[in-house]
C-alpha positions in Angstrom: 109.4 140.1 136.7 108.4 136.4 136.3 110.5 135.1 133.4 109.9 132.7 130.6 113.0 130.8 131.8 111.5 130.2 135.2 108.3 129.1 133.6 110.0 126.6 131.3 112.2 125.1 134.1 112.1 121.3 134.2 109.9 121.1 131.1 110.8 119.3 127.9 107.7 119.4 125.7 105.4 122.5 125.5 102.4 122.7 123.3 100.9 126.0 122.0 97.3 125.4 121.0 94.2 127.6 120.5 91.3 127.2 122.9 88.9 129.1 120.6 88.1 129.1 116.9 91.6 129.8 115.7 93.5 133.0 114.9 94.7 133.5 118.4 98.3 134.4 117.7 100.0 131.0 118.2 102.9 132.1 115.9 104.0 134.9 118.3 104.1 132.5 121.3 105.9 129.8 119.4 108.4 132.4 118.3 108.9 133.4 121.9 109.6 129.8 122.9 111.7 128.9 119.9 114.9 130.1 121.5 114.4 127.6 124.3 113.4 124.7 122.0 115.6 122.4 119.9 112.6 121.2 117.8 109.4 122.9 116.6 106.8 120.5 115.5 103.3 120.5 113.9 101.0 117.5 114.1 97.6 118.4 112.5 96.0 120.4 109.8 97.5 121.5 106.5 97.5 124.5 104.1 94.1 125.5 105.6 96.1 126.9 108.6 98.0 130.1 108.2 100.1 132.6 110.1 101.7 135.8 109.1 105.4 136.4 110.1 108.2 138.7 109.2 111.5 137.5 107.9 113.8 138.4 105.0 112.6 142.0 105.5 109.1 141.3 104.4 105.8 139.8 105.5 105.4 136.1 104.8 102.2 134.0 105.1 103.0 130.3 105.8 100.6 127.5 105.7 102.7 124.4 106.4 106.0 125.2 108.1 106.1 126.3 111.7 106.3 130.0 112.3 109.9 130.7 113.5 111.5 129.9 110.1 114.7 132.1 110.7 115.5 129.8 113.7 116.6 127.2 111.2 119.8 129.3 110.9 120.4 128.6 114.6 120.3 124.8 114.1 116.7 124.3 115.1 114.8 121.4 113.6 111.2 121.4 112.3 108.9 118.4 112.1 105.7 118.1 110.0 104.0 115.1 111.6 102.0 112.2 110.4 98.7 113.8 111.4 99.1 116.6 108.7 97.6 116.8 105.3 100.3 118.3 103.0 100.0 119.7 99.5 103.4 118.9 98.0 103.3 121.8 95.6 102.6 124.2 98.4 105.3 122.7 100.5 107.9 123.0 97.7 107.0 126.7 97.3 107.4 127.4 101.0 110.8 125.6 101.0 111.9 127.6 98.0 111.0 130.8 99.8 113.1 129.7 102.7 116.1 128.8 100.5 115.8 132.2 98.6 116.3 133.9 101.9 119.5 132.0 102.6 117.9 129.9 105.3 119.0 126.2 105.4 116.3 123.5 105.1 118.5 120.7 106.3 116.8 120.8 109.7 113.3 120.1 108.3 111.7 116.7 108.6 108.4 115.7 106.9 106.6 112.5 108.0 106.5 109.8 105.4 103.1 109.0 106.8 101.5 112.5 106.4 98.6 112.5 104.0 99.2 114.0 100.6 96.7 116.3 99.1 96.0 115.4 95.5 94.5 117.6 92.7 91.1 115.9 92.9 90.9 116.7 96.6 91.1 120.5 95.8 88.5 120.1 93.0 86.2 118.3 95.4 86.7 121.0 98.0 85.6 123.8 95.7 82.0 123.0 96.4 82.6 123.7 100.1 84.0 127.2 99.8 80.8 129.2 99.7 79.4 130.5 103.0 76.0 131.2 101.4 73.0 129.3 102.8 75.0 128.3 105.9 77.8 126.6 103.9 80.8 125.5 105.9 83.1 128.0 104.1 86.0 125.7 103.5 89.4 127.3 102.6 89.2 125.2 99.4 92.7 123.8 99.9 91.6 120.1 99.6 92.2 119.3 103.3 88.8 118.0 104.1 88.5 115.6 101.1 92.1 114.4 101.8 91.2 113.5 105.4 88.1 111.8 104.1 90.1 109.6 101.9 91.9 108.3 105.0 88.7 107.6 107.0 86.9 106.1 104.0 90.0 104.0 103.2 89.7 105.0 99.6 92.6 106.2 97.4 94.7 107.4 100.3 98.1 108.9 99.3 100.9 109.7 101.7 104.0 111.9 101.3 106.1 108.7 101.6 104.7 107.5 98.3 106.8 110.2 96.6 109.9 108.3 97.4 108.6 104.9 96.4 108.0 105.1 92.6 106.3 101.8 92.2 103.8 102.5 95.0 103.1 106.0 93.6 102.5 104.7 90.1 100.3 101.8 91.3 98.1 104.2 93.4 97.9 106.7 90.5 96.8 104.0 88.1 94.0 102.9 90.4 93.0 106.6 90.8 92.7 106.9 87.0 90.7 103.7 86.8 88.3 105.3 89.3 88.0 108.5 87.3 89.8 110.7 89.8 92.4 111.7 87.3 92.5 111.6 83.5 96.2 111.3 83.0 98.1 109.3 85.6 101.3 109.6 83.6 101.4 113.4 83.6 100.5 113.6 87.3 103.2 111.0 88.0 105.8 113.2 86.2 104.8 116.3 88.2 105.0 114.4 91.5 108.4 112.9 90.6 109.7 116.4 90.1 108.5 117.3 93.6 110.1 114.1 95.0 113.5 115.3 93.8 113.0 118.6 95.6 111.8 116.9 98.8 114.5 114.2 98.8 116.3 114.0 102.1 113.6 115.5 104.3 110.9 112.8 104.1 111.4 110.3 106.9 109.9 108.4 109.8 109.3 111.5 112.0 107.8 109.4 114.8 111.1 107.6 115.3 113.1 110.8 114.9 111.0 112.6 117.6 111.1 109.8 120.1 114.9 109.5 119.6 115.3 113.2 120.2 113.1 113.1 123.4 115.3 110.3 124.7 118.3 112.5 124.2 116.7 115.3 126.2 115.9 117.5 123.3 113.3 120.2 124.0 110.2 120.5 121.8 107.6 123.2 121.1 104.5 121.9 119.4 102.7 124.5 117.3 99.0 123.8 117.0 96.7 124.5 114.0 93.2 126.0 113.9 91.4 125.9 117.3 89.9 123.6 119.8 86.3 124.7 119.1 86.9 123.7 115.4 87.9 120.2 116.3 86.1 117.5 114.4 85.6 115.7 117.7 84.8 118.7 120.1 83.7 121.4 117.8 80.5 122.9 116.5 79.9 120.2 113.9 79.5 120.6 110.9 81.2 124.0 111.1 84.5 122.4 112.0 87.9 121.6 110.5 88.8 118.0 109.4 91.2 117.1 112.1 91.4 117.3 115.9 93.5 120.3 117.1 93.1 119.4 120.8 96.1 118.3 122.8 95.2 114.7 122.2 94.8 115.0 118.4 98.0 117.1 118.1 100.0 114.6 120.1 98.9 111.6 118.1 99.6 113.6 115.0 103.2 113.6 116.1 103.3 109.9 117.1 103.5 110.7 120.9 101.3 110.4 123.9 99.5 113.5 125.2 101.1 112.5 128.5 104.5 113.4 127.0 103.5 117.1 126.9 104.5 118.8 130.1 102.3 121.8 129.6 99.7 122.9 127.0 99.4 126.6 126.6 95.8 127.3 125.5 95.5 130.6 123.8 92.5 132.8 124.3 91.7 136.1 122.7 90.6 138.5 125.4 88.3 140.3 125.9 87.2 139.9 122.3 87.3 136.7 120.3 86.7 135.9 116.6 85.3 133.3 114.3 85.7 132.9 110.5 82.8 131.7 108.4 79.5 130.2 109.4 78.7 128.4 112.6 77.3 129.3 116.0 78.8 132.2 117.9 76.6 133.1 120.9 78.7 136.1 122.0 78.9 137.7 118.6 78.5 141.5 118.7 75.6 142.3 116.4 74.3 138.7 116.3 72.6 137.6 113.2 73.1 140.9 111.4 76.9 140.8 111.9 77.0 137.1 110.9 75.2 137.7 107.7 77.4 140.6 106.9 80.6 138.7 107.4 79.4 135.6 105.5 77.9 137.5 102.6 79.1 137.0 99.0 81.5 138.5 98.3 83.0 138.4 101.8 84.0 141.9 103.0 87.7 142.5 102.9 89.8 145.0 104.8 89.8 147.6 101.9 86.0 147.4 101.7 85.7 148.3 105.4 88.4 151.0 105.3 86.6 152.8 102.5 83.3 152.4 104.3 84.9 154.0 107.4 86.7 156.7 105.4 90.1 155.7 106.7 93.2 156.3 104.4 95.4 153.3 103.6 98.3 152.3 101.4 98.6 149.2 99.3 101.9 147.3 98.9 102.6 144.2 96.9 105.3 141.7 97.9 107.8 141.6 95.0 108.4 137.8 95.6 104.9 136.4 96.4 102.8 139.0 94.8 100.6 139.1 97.9 99.0 142.5 98.7 99.5 144.1 102.0 97.3 147.0 103.3 98.8 149.5 105.7 96.6 151.8 107.9 96.4 153.3 111.3 94.3 151.0 113.5 93.9 153.9 116.0 92.5 156.3 113.4 89.7 158.5 114.9 87.1 157.1 112.4 87.9 153.5 113.6 87.7 154.4 117.3 84.4 156.2 116.6 83.0 153.0 115.1 84.2 151.0 118.1 82.2 153.3 120.3 79.1 153.2 118.1 75.8 152.2 119.5 75.1 150.3 116.2 76.3 146.7 116.7 77.3 146.2 113.0 79.3 149.4 113.0 80.9 148.5 116.3 81.8 145.1 114.8 83.4 146.7 111.8 85.3 149.1 114.0 86.6 146.4 116.3 87.7 144.3 113.3 89.7 147.2 111.8 91.1 148.1 115.2 92.2 144.5 115.8 93.1 143.9 112.2 91.0 140.7 112.2 91.3 139.4 108.6 92.3 135.8 107.8 95.9 135.2 106.8 95.0 132.3 104.6 91.6 133.5 103.2 91.6 137.2 103.7 88.0 136.9 105.1 86.6 139.4 107.6 86.5 137.6 111.0 83.4 137.8 113.0 83.9 139.6 116.4 82.4 138.8 119.8 83.0 138.9 123.5 85.3 136.3 125.0 83.2 133.3 126.0 84.2 132.0 129.4 82.0 128.8 129.3 83.6 127.9 126.0 87.0 128.5 127.4 86.1 126.2 130.4 85.1 123.5 127.9 88.6 123.8 126.3 90.3 123.8 129.7 88.7 120.4 130.5 90.6 118.8 127.6 93.6 121.0 126.9 94.6 121.7 130.5 94.5 124.7 132.9 97.3 126.9 131.5 96.1 129.8 129.3 97.6 132.8 127.6 95.5 135.8 126.8 96.2 137.4 123.4 95.2 140.7 121.7 94.5 142.2 125.2 96.2 145.4 124.1 93.4 146.0 121.5 91.0 146.8 124.3 93.2 149.7 125.4 91.5 153.1 125.1 87.9 151.7 125.2 85.5 153.2 127.7 84.5 149.7 128.9 84.8 146.0 128.0 82.8 142.9 128.7 83.2 139.1 128.8 80.4 136.5 128.6 80.1 134.6 131.9 77.1 132.4 131.1 74.1 132.0 128.8 70.4 132.6 129.0 68.1 130.1 127.3 64.9 131.0 125.5 62.8 129.9 128.5 64.9 132.2 130.8 67.1 129.6 132.5 70.8 130.4 133.2 73.3 128.0 131.7 77.0 127.9 132.5 78.0 124.9 130.3 79.2 125.1 126.7 77.6 122.5 124.5 78.9 122.5 120.9 75.5 121.7 119.4 74.8 124.5 116.9 71.0 124.6 117.5 71.6 124.9 121.2 74.2 127.7 120.9 72.2 129.6 118.3 69.3 129.8 120.8 71.3 131.4 123.6 71.8 135.0 124.7 75.0 135.7 126.6 75.1 137.0 130.1 77.9 139.5 130.2 80.0 141.2 133.0 81.2 144.7 132.2 84.4 146.3 133.4 85.8 149.8 133.3 88.0 150.5 130.3 91.7 151.2 130.5 94.4 153.1 128.7 96.7 151.6 126.1 99.0 148.9 127.6 101.3 148.3 124.6 104.7 147.2 125.8 103.7 146.5 129.4 105.9 143.6 130.8 105.1 143.7 134.6 102.0 142.2 136.0 101.6 145.0 138.6 101.4 147.5 135.6 98.3 145.9 134.2 95.2 148.0 134.9 93.1 147.0 137.9 90.0 146.4 135.9 91.9 144.1 133.6 93.3 142.2 136.5 89.8 141.9 138.0 88.5 140.5 134.7 91.3 138.0 134.5 90.6 136.8 138.0 86.9 136.4 137.2 87.8 134.5 134.0 90.1 132.1 135.9 87.4 131.4 138.5 84.7 130.7 135.8 87.0 128.5 133.6 89.0 126.8 136.4 92.0 127.8 134.4 95.2 129.7 135.2 96.3 132.6 133.0 100.0 132.2 132.9 100.7 135.0 130.4 99.1 138.1 128.9 100.1 139.5 125.4 100.3 143.3 125.5 101.3 143.9 121.9 102.4 142.2 118.6 106.1 142.1 119.4 107.6 139.2 121.4 108.8 141.4 124.2 105.3 142.8 124.7 104.3 140.2 127.1 103.6 139.6 130.8 104.4 136.2 132.4 102.1 135.9 135.4 103.1 132.6 137.0 102.5 128.9 136.8 99.8 126.3 137.1 
């Protein structure tokens, strides 16, 4: 068995990024690597990102802190870098959750230069939440307007302002003069209270990280969102507000991308997902599925379980109040939908089978075939190494397909991904179909992977010019196959 230790030999900095539209399981891979690392760092995004983890005996959804929170007990250190947009109220709540589970927060460092989301940013973002009429479907967390304040150079607040009272008051006074807030004094008092809770963890994280690297400390970088949502490389305007590529993530931590020894680009395979509006040329069901998933209200997991006639149980977390829905993703009714000839029903079945509902928004994710040309586009920037995730969800299907190219309206074959929405919306995917395979949950050896899956992976590598170094065969960390190295 090829081991994770052999893969990490001679490496100091490893980045775990998404090569698609997000939601590819970065948290699991970061958790797997956290035992090797001394530092786990985030460099982009904010509370618009989200991952679901288990600790303290319950399910926890985090938006700001890196995923392997329990590793703080082992002396690991976390960095929230300068490229992030941070809601101080949300950060304080996450820190309180950590403390309430008897986990120390002394190892957490928050960049003084990270942007601070203000109340008016969240108000401004409310108008971007709707997905109707091709709206961008923002999470409404204020992240976009916060980044806009930086690029427009207008009323930019940073986390470091919390620890410099004179600067904070001066900026708030100017914001009140501009009509952004009605009561600067009341807001100042709220922020001062947060300052006391964040005292001791706000610092110059650039200097801290460079010092740690010079001492030989090992770092895992946890990405946010996905490459195809990048404000630079994504399907604009259906993008996030930062650059989740290897370059943007590195600069968000104050380091060069050259300092990263390997970037692991995560790819859902053989199905991929997207949340909200935006082009998705390989979507199963096309326009019908897209309109269904972006309808108002957006369908939730309970809606689709009841539609499918699948029993479920509701549980509410006693601490956060967040509802969790339990059901059998291999229920016969779900598998029947997966095999349906109706594309919309198949889409619903796959979503229930793969449990594809947003951790941050709860939205139903759109489902499509893995797009090899899009993955090739990501490989060009993020590097060749890829990890395939959610592969086990294809187990038990009669067949599966991946998109290898596109057909244009005039019949020409195109093998290049161009993020222009009009171009992508005009395409029809060319697919390659493979024989289905039995469930592979728990497989750890490459030679135990089904032949048809190995063939599909080999074809995918050839098309993308990438190298699949790992295959996830289930949700647990040990359910994984390390295949080799770039």
